[in-house]
C-alpha positions in Angstrom: 107.5 160.7 92.5 105.9 158.3 94.8 103.6 155.6 93.4 99.9 156.1 94.1 98.5 153.1 95.9 94.9 152.1 95.3 93.1 150.3 98.1 90.1 148.1 97.6 87.3 147.6 100.0 87.7 144.3 101.8 83.9 144.0 101.9 82.9 144.7 98.3 86.2 145.3 96.5 85.1 148.9 95.6 87.8 151.6 95.4 88.3 153.2 98.9 88.6 157.0 99.4 89.8 158.9 102.4 87.0 160.6 104.4 88.5 163.6 106.2 85.4 163.9 108.4 86.0 160.6 110.1 89.7 160.3 109.3 89.3 156.9 107.8 89.2 155.2 104.5 85.6 154.9 103.3 83.9 152.9 100.6 81.5 155.0 98.6 79.6 151.8 97.5 78.9 150.0 100.8 79.8 152.7 103.3 82.3 150.5 105.1 85.0 152.4 107.1 88.6 151.3 107.8 91.4 152.9 109.7 94.5 153.4 107.5 96.9 151.3 109.6 94.7 148.2 109.7 94.0 148.6 106.0 97.7 148.7 105.2 98.4 145.6 107.3 95.4 143.8 105.7 96.6 144.7 102.2 100.2 143.7 102.9 99.1 140.3 104.1 96.9 139.7 101.1 99.8 140.6 98.8 102.1 138.2 100.4 102.5 135.2 98.1 100.8 132.0 99.3 103.9 129.8 98.9 103.6 126.6 100.8 106.7 124.8 101.9 105.9 121.1 101.3 109.3 119.5 100.9 110.4 116.0 102.0 113.4 114.0 102.7 112.2 110.7 101.5 114.2 107.6 102.6 111.8 104.7 102.9 112.5 101.0 102.6 115.7 99.1 103.2 118.1 96.6 101.6 117.6 92.9 101.3 120.0 90.6 103.1 121.9 87.9 101.4 119.7 84.9 100.7 116.5 86.7 101.9 114.8 86.6 98.5 115.7 83.0 97.7 112.7 81.2 96.4 110.7 84.4 95.7 109.5 84.6 92.1 108.4 87.5 89.9 105.2 86.9 87.9 104.4 89.2 85.1 100.9 89.9 83.7 100.6 89.3 80.0 97.9 91.9 79.7 98.4 94.9 82.1 102.1 94.4 82.6 101.9 94.3 86.4 104.5 92.4 88.3 103.6 90.3 91.3 105.9 88.8 93.9 105.2 85.4 95.5 107.2 82.5 97.0 107.7 79.3 95.0 104.9 77.5 97.0 102.2 80.0 96.1 100.0 79.2 93.1 99.7 82.3 90.9 98.2 81.9 87.5 96.0 85.0 87.1 96.6 88.7 87.7 94.7 89.9 90.8 93.9 93.2 89.1 92.8 92.3 85.5 92.4 88.5 85.9 94.5 87.7 82.9 97.2 85.1 82.9 100.5 85.7 84.6 103.7 83.8 84.1 107.0 83.4 86.0 109.5 85.9 84.5 112.4 85.2 86.9 113.7 85.3 90.4 112.9 88.3 92.5 115.8 90.8 93.0 116.4 94.5 93.5 113.9 97.1 94.7 113.5 98.2 98.3 112.7 95.9 101.1 109.5 96.9 103.0 109.9 98.4 106.4 106.7 96.9 107.8 103.9 94.6 106.9 100.3 94.4 108.3 99.6 90.7 108.3 96.2 89.3 107.0 93.7 88.9 109.8 90.8 87.7 107.7 90.9 84.6 105.4 89.5 83.9 101.9 86.2 82.5 103.3 85.6 85.8 105.2 86.1 87.7 101.9 83.6 85.4 100.1 81.0 85.9 102.8 81.5 89.6 102.8 80.7 89.6 99.0 77.4 87.8 99.6 76.5 90.2 102.4 77.4 93.1 100.1 74.8 91.7 97.6 72.0 91.4 100.2 69.0 93.7 99.7 70.1 94.8 96.2 66.8 94.6 94.3 68.2 95.7 90.9 71.1 93.3 91.0 71.3 90.6 88.2 70.4 87.2 89.7 73.6 85.6 88.4 75.6 87.8 90.7 74.3 85.8 93.6 75.6 82.6 92.1 78.8 81.5 93.8 80.1 80.0 90.5 80.4 83.5 89.1 83.2 84.4 91.6 86.1 84.1 89.2 89.0 84.8 91.6 89.7 85.6 95.2 93.2 86.5 95.9 95.0 87.9 99.0 97.4 90.6 97.9 99.9 92.7 99.8 99.6 96.2 98.3 102.6 98.5 98.5 101.9 101.7 100.4 104.1 104.7 101.3 103.2 106.1 104.7 104.1 109.8 105.3 104.6 111.5 108.7 105.1 115.2 109.1 104.7 118.2 111.4 102.7 121.2 109.9 102.7 124.9 110.7 99.8 126.8 109.1 98.8 130.5 109.1 95.5 131.2 107.2 93.5 134.4 107.0 89.7 134.4 106.3 87.1 137.0 105.7 84.0 136.4 107.8 80.6 138.0 107.3 77.8 138.5 109.7 74.4 139.8 108.6 71.7 141.5 110.7 68.3 142.4 109.3 65.4 144.4 110.8 62.5 146.5 109.5 60.2 149.3 110.4 56.9 150.3 109.0 58.5 151.6 105.8 61.8 149.8 105.0 63.6 146.5 105.6 67.2 147.0 106.5 70.3 144.7 106.1 73.5 145.4 107.9 76.6 143.4 106.7 79.7 143.3 109.0 83.0 141.9 107.8 85.8 140.6 109.9 89.4 139.6 109.3 89.8 136.2 111.0 93.3 134.6 111.4 94.0 131.1 112.4 97.6 130.0 113.1 98.9 126.8 114.7 100.5 123.4 114.5 99.3 120.0 113.7 100.9 116.6 113.2 100.3 113.8 110.7 101.1 110.2 111.0 100.7 107.3 108.5 99.3 109.3 105.6 98.9 106.6 103.0 99.7 106.7 99.3 99.2 103.6 97.1 102.5 102.6 95.6 100.9 100.5 92.8 99.6 101.9 89.6 97.6 98.8 89.0 95.6 99.1 92.2 92.7 101.5 91.7 93.3 104.5 94.0 89.6 105.1 94.8 89.1 101.4 95.6 92.2 101.5 97.9 91.1 104.7 99.6 87.6 103.3 100.1 88.8 100.4 102.3 90.9 102.7 104.5 91.8 103.0 107.3 94.3 100.4 108.1 95.5 100.3 111.7 99.3 100.6 112.0 99.3 99.2 115.5 99.2 95.7 113.9 102.2 96.4 111.7 105.3 94.3 112.3 108.8 94.5 110.9 108.8 92.9 107.5 109.7 89.2 107.1 109.4 87.2 103.9 107.4 84.5 105.9 104.4 86.8 105.8 104.2 86.4 102.0 103.7 82.6 102.2 100.3 81.8 100.6 99.8 85.3 99.4 100.8 87.6 96.5 102.7 90.8 96.9 102.4 93.6 94.3 105.8 95.0 93.3 105.6 98.8 93.6 105.9 100.8 90.5 105.2 104.3 92.0 108.2 105.4 94.0 108.0 107.4 97.3 109.4 110.4 95.5 106.6 110.2 93.0 104.0 109.8 95.8 105.0 113.0 97.6 102.6 115.2 95.6 99.6 113.1 96.5 100.7 113.1 100.2 101.0 116.9 100.1 97.5 117.2 98.7 96.0 115.0 101.4 97.9 116.8 104.2 97.1 120.3 102.8 93.4 119.6 102.3 93.1 118.1 105.8 94.9 121.0 107.4 92.8 123.6 105.7 89.6 121.7 106.7 90.7 121.5 110.3 91.5 125.3 110.5 88.3 126.2 108.6 86.2 124.3 111.0 87.5 126.4 113.9 86.1 129.6 112.3 82.6 129.7 113.8 79.8 132.3 114.2 79.7 133.8 110.7 77.1 133.5 107.9 79.9 133.1 105.4 83.6 132.5 105.5 86.1 133.0 102.6 89.7 132.1 102.6 91.8 135.1 101.6 95.4 134.0 102.1 97.5 131.5 103.9 100.6 129.5 104.1 101.3 125.9 105.1 104.8 124.8 106.0 105.8 121.2 106.5 108.8 119.9 108.4 110.3 116.7 109.7 108.7 114.8 106.8 109.5 111.1 106.8 108.2 108.1 104.8 107.8 104.4 105.5 107.4 101.5 103.0 104.6 99.2 104.2 102.6 96.3 102.8 98.8 96.4 103.3 96.6 93.2 103.3 93.9 93.3 100.7 91.5 90.7 99.4 90.6 91.2 95.7 87.5 89.5 94.3 86.9 89.3 90.6 83.5 88.4 89.2 81.9 88.7 85.8 78.5 89.3 84.3 77.3 90.1 80.8 80.9 90.0 79.4 82.2 92.6 81.9 84.4 92.1 84.9 83.8 93.6 88.3 86.4 93.9 91.0 85.7 94.1 94.7 88.2 94.8 97.5 88.2 93.9 101.2 90.5 95.3 103.9 92.3 92.1 105.0 92.7 93.6 108.5 89.3 95.2 109.3 86.9 93.5 106.8 85.7 96.8 105.2 84.3 95.8 101.8 83.7 97.9 98.7 82.9 97.5 95.1 80.5 98.7 92.4 77.6 96.5 91.3 75.8 96.3 87.9 72.1 96.9 87.5 69.8 94.6 85.6 68.1 96.9 83.2 65.0 94.6 83.0 64.7 94.5 86.7 65.2 98.2 87.0 62.4 98.8 84.4 60.0 96.5 86.2 60.8 98.1 89.5 60.2 101.7 88.4 57.1 100.7 86.5 55.8 99.1 89.7 56.6 102.2 91.7 54.9 104.4 89.1 51.8 102.2 89.1 51.6 102.3 92.9 52.0 106.1 93.0 49.3 106.4 90.3 46.9 104.2 92.3 47.5 106.2 95.5 46.8 109.5 93.7 43.6 108.1 92.1 42.3 106.9 95.5 43.2 110.3 97.0 41.4 112.1 94.2 38.3 109.9 94.7 38.3 110.7 98.4 38.5 114.4 97.8 35.6 114.1 95.3 33.5 112.4 98.0 34.2 115.0 100.6 
């Protein structure tokens, strides 16, 4: 005995029935009609599992040459456990992330050699001035934040980043809805039309970044993007002179999932934006396949600024290439109270004057 297949209405999900008068499947709830062949094709596509192929062959970084790491030291933070690489001439006494003491734990060895480095373009003074500019116009900011003496540390740090390249094929199906309304002397009518919309194509991604340091706040790092890879040069230890370099503790393999999420979300956004002319659009099914996936190990230049207020530390970051500056600021509760009381008083006064004018009219 053959299995009875039940078809649901693509418009309202009601159970479809065959209408012999029109030779089509018809929904008794919304009166939508569908020819059998199109309905079967639609149902088959919806029942195809959305299994994305997001696999990588990750081979990033290289091997150090003999003597290349001579004079490079590992500094270990006594608080957060982070490991920082610097040459013997670089003064490093505090962790750039938590500002706690770091001590030399030995000579640097092992791990992968970066493929590229984007050298610092902006110096420490530029980072300091960017902080002061960041504070301008902040009425609720504690006054001590404007005092230069409260800048505890400004450190130039090369942050390890995995850059992912890939070609992507995508095939996504949407349900689009168009609505038309009209009325006569008695009734108001609404007509809803539903469309199966398919988008298929290719796109390419280059330099999708994933932070390779668990100590560097991911949101902070993403906020100072983008970095321009055109300034990247093959890595040489000379670029570390005078700066710190974070030793990666998140491998390229462990970063693949984050790269996949960024690539998938961007792909879906690009394809969705191409679906125009509908009052609403719902993604029904789709598949994203990735190929030619490659990764590079790169060091990004970042200025980290630590400042403190009321027993709490605040960290700011500046893109050492472009100067983009980010960081959260505290609010002086006393100043905030006075500010909002002042606003409330002003509003009350305006309403009082307005009421008096209405009374005089």
